[in-house]
C-alpha positions in Angstrom: 132.9 99.5 133.9 134.8 98.3 136.9 138.0 96.4 136.1 138.5 92.9 137.4 141.5 91.9 139.4 142.6 89.7 136.6 143.0 92.4 133.9 146.4 92.8 132.4 147.6 89.6 134.1 148.2 86.1 133.0 144.8 84.7 133.8 142.4 82.3 132.1 139.1 80.9 133.4 139.1 77.4 134.9 137.1 75.4 137.4 138.5 75.1 140.9 139.0 71.3 140.2 141.5 72.2 137.5 144.1 72.9 140.3 144.1 69.2 141.1 144.7 68.3 137.4 147.5 70.8 137.2 148.0 74.6 137.0 150.8 77.1 137.0 150.3 80.2 139.2 152.4 83.3 139.2 152.7 85.3 142.5 154.4 88.4 143.6 156.0 87.0 146.8 155.6 89.3 149.8 158.5 90.6 151.9 159.5 88.3 154.8 157.7 85.3 153.4 159.7 82.2 152.5 158.9 80.5 149.2 157.6 77.5 151.2 155.3 79.9 153.1 153.6 80.7 149.8 153.5 77.0 148.7 152.0 76.0 152.1 149.4 78.7 152.0 148.3 77.8 148.5 148.2 74.0 149.4 146.1 74.5 152.5 143.6 76.8 150.8 143.2 74.5 147.8 142.9 71.4 150.0 140.1 73.1 152.0 138.1 73.9 148.9 138.8 70.6 147.1 138.1 68.6 150.1 141.3 66.6 149.9 144.2 65.9 152.2 147.5 67.8 151.7 149.3 64.5 150.8 146.9 64.0 147.9 147.6 67.4 146.3 151.0 68.2 144.9 152.1 71.8 145.2 155.6 73.2 144.6 157.5 76.3 143.5 159.9 76.7 140.6 162.8 78.7 142.1 163.4 79.9 145.7 163.2 83.5 146.7 164.9 84.5 150.0 162.6 85.9 152.7 164.0 89.4 152.3 163.3 89.4 148.5 160.0 90.0 146.7 158.8 89.4 143.2 158.0 86.6 140.7 157.4 83.2 142.3 156.0 80.4 140.2 153.9 77.8 142.0 152.7 74.6 140.3 149.9 72.4 141.4 148.9 68.8 140.5 150.4 67.4 137.3 151.9 70.7 136.5 154.6 70.0 139.2 156.3 67.9 136.5 157.1 71.2 134.7 159.0 72.7 137.7 162.5 71.7 136.4 161.7 73.2 133.0 160.4 76.4 134.5 163.4 76.7 136.9 165.8 76.9 134.0 164.3 80.0 132.5 166.3 83.2 132.5 165.7 85.5 135.5 165.8 89.2 136.0 166.3 91.0 139.3 166.6 94.6 140.6 169.0 94.7 143.5 170.0 97.5 145.8 173.3 97.2 147.5 174.5 99.0 150.6 178.2 99.6 150.0 180.8 99.9 152.7 179.3 97.3 155.0 178.6 93.6 155.2 176.3 91.2 157.1 176.9 87.4 157.6 174.2 86.6 155.1 174.9 89.6 152.8 171.3 90.8 153.1 169.2 92.5 155.9 168.3 89.2 157.5 171.4 89.5 159.8 173.0 92.4 161.6 175.9 94.3 160.2 179.2 92.6 161.1 181.8 94.9 159.4 182.3 98.4 158.0 184.7 99.1 155.2 186.4 102.1 153.5 184.4 103.4 150.5 185.8 106.8 149.7 187.5 105.5 146.6 184.2 104.1 145.0 182.9 106.0 142.0 180.4 105.3 139.3 183.2 104.9 136.8 184.9 102.3 139.0 181.7 100.4 139.4 181.1 100.3 135.7 184.5 98.9 135.1 184.3 96.2 137.8 180.8 95.1 136.7 182.3 94.1 133.3 184.2 91.3 135.1 180.9 89.6 136.1 179.3 89.4 132.7 179.4 86.1 131.0 180.1 82.6 132.3 181.6 82.9 135.8 182.2 80.8 138.9 180.4 81.8 142.1 180.8 80.5 145.6 177.3 80.2 147.3 176.9 82.3 150.5 177.4 80.5 153.8 173.7 81.1 154.7 172.3 79.1 151.8 170.5 75.8 151.4 173.5 74.1 149.8 174.2 70.7 151.3 177.5 69.9 152.9 177.9 66.3 153.9 174.2 66.0 154.3 173.7 69.2 156.3 172.4 72.5 155.0 175.1 75.2 154.9 173.0 77.7 156.8 172.6 75.3 159.7 176.4 75.0 159.9 176.8 78.7 159.6 174.4 79.3 162.5 176.7 77.0 164.6 179.7 79.1 163.7 181.2 76.3 161.5 183.2 77.8 158.6 182.8 75.5 155.6 184.1 76.5 152.2 181.4 75.8 149.6 182.2 74.5 146.1 181.9 77.2 143.4 179.2 76.9 140.8 179.3 77.8 137.1 176.6 80.2 136.1 175.9 82.9 133.5 175.2 86.6 133.9 173.8 88.0 130.7 173.3 91.7 131.7 174.3 94.1 134.5 172.9 97.6 134.3 173.4 100.4 136.8 170.0 101.9 137.5 171.1 104.2 140.3 174.3 105.1 142.2 174.2 107.3 145.3 177.8 108.5 146.2 178.9 108.8 149.8 177.9 111.9 151.7 180.1 111.1 154.8 183.8 110.4 155.2 183.3 106.8 156.5 185.8 104.4 158.1 189.4 104.5 157.0 190.0 100.8 157.7 188.0 97.6 158.1 186.0 97.9 161.3 184.3 94.9 162.9 180.8 95.6 164.4 179.5 93.7 167.4 175.8 92.7 166.7 173.3 93.8 169.3 170.7 91.1 168.6 170.3 87.6 167.4 169.1 86.7 163.9 165.3 86.2 163.7 163.7 82.8 163.7 161.3 82.3 160.7 157.8 81.0 161.1 155.2 80.4 158.4 153.6 83.6 157.2 154.9 85.7 160.1 156.5 89.1 159.6 159.7 89.7 161.5 161.7 92.9 162.0 164.8 93.4 160.0 167.8 92.3 162.0 169.7 95.5 161.2 168.8 97.7 164.1 168.1 101.4 164.0 171.4 102.1 165.6 173.2 100.0 163.0 171.2 101.6 160.2 172.4 105.0 161.4 176.0 103.7 161.1 175.6 103.4 157.3 173.7 106.6 156.7 175.6 108.5 154.1 177.3 105.4 152.8 177.2 104.9 149.0 174.5 102.7 147.6 174.1 101.0 144.2 171.0 99.7 142.4 171.5 97.4 139.4 169.4 95.3 137.1 170.6 91.7 136.7 169.7 89.1 134.0 171.1 85.7 134.9 170.8 82.0 134.8 169.4 79.5 137.3 171.5 79.1 140.4 172.7 82.6 140.7 172.9 83.9 144.3 172.3 87.7 144.1 173.5 87.9 147.7 176.8 86.3 146.6 177.0 88.7 143.7 176.6 91.6 146.1 179.4 90.2 148.2 181.7 89.7 145.2 181.0 93.2 143.8 181.8 94.7 147.1 185.1 92.8 147.3 186.0 93.8 143.7 185.5 97.4 144.7 187.9 97.0 147.6 185.1 97.4 150.1 182.1 95.5 151.3 178.4 95.2 150.2 175.1 93.6 151.2 171.6 93.6 149.7 169.3 96.2 151.2 166.5 95.3 148.8 166.0 92.6 146.1 163.1 92.1 143.7 162.7 89.4 141.1 161.1 91.2 138.2 161.0 88.5 135.6 161.2 84.7 135.0 161.3 83.8 131.3 158.6 86.0 129.7 156.6 86.5 132.9 157.0 89.9 134.5 156.2 90.8 138.1 153.5 93.2 136.8 151.6 90.2 135.5 151.7 88.3 138.8 148.9 88.2 141.4 149.1 89.0 145.1 148.7 85.9 147.4 145.8 87.7 149.3 143.9 88.3 146.1 144.3 84.6 145.1 143.0 83.5 148.5 140.1 85.9 148.5 139.0 84.7 145.0 139.4 81.1 146.0 137.3 81.5 149.2 134.4 82.6 147.0 134.4 79.5 144.8 132.5 76.3 144.6 133.3 73.5 142.2 130.9 74.8 139.7 132.2 78.4 139.7 135.0 79.7 137.5 138.3 81.0 138.8 140.7 83.6 137.5 143.7 81.3 137.2 146.8 81.7 135.1 148.0 78.7 133.3 146.9 75.0 132.9 149.0 72.0 132.2 148.2 70.0 129.1 
């Protein structure tokens, strides 16, 4: 018997009108999509099939994922949007790969490399020792390219203008840090901190549009043979994994940025249980009000 798309996932059967009453959906966010891209796509599709205007259907997400990250994204509809605050406070798990020996302004691949650092002294033992300093309750300064507000302006807007604004540190908790993989350096690398002039401007995001990574092929070749680190992180709400990469790099006496990030769990929901946005849209397009839909959770 052919398996349905909903097998082994968090699905129940509901009528399409249940979305207006309130449901909680779990998606595996695609690379390059913003969290609001997903929300807007779901809202437009539901409004089309419900025959309602967007302003008459509440849809929101419970925890932002950066465009360059993938993984668990919770989307709430209707009355279930009241549960967003509760859902946001659940423990989160990530798998992050860090390029050591280099940084970007945003500490991920969304911006070009701006500096190269010595890394010959970095070893697995050194990393294991330094990671211990980040476990528990810590203070973390958000990255400059973040949505934190500074006197009414978003920090990332100020950063794009070249305004250097120190951001207030936030208290958060990191429960676990586990090294999954460490690839030591295979090249000598720089002997001193070396600024890099970017050869292109950061990309401008548009809804549901893919954009090339700002790290050019030439810049990528500059870091070939540099050490890389993949870790599993279990942490509280409000943790910036990009900032964690920045701080780990600094603690190692070098630099670091995220080359890949995947949110693998929120609370008890794992990414393997989440649905792809395209599968959701395809199923929804085949519905009428009297049909059933492979949904995931319904508010009480």
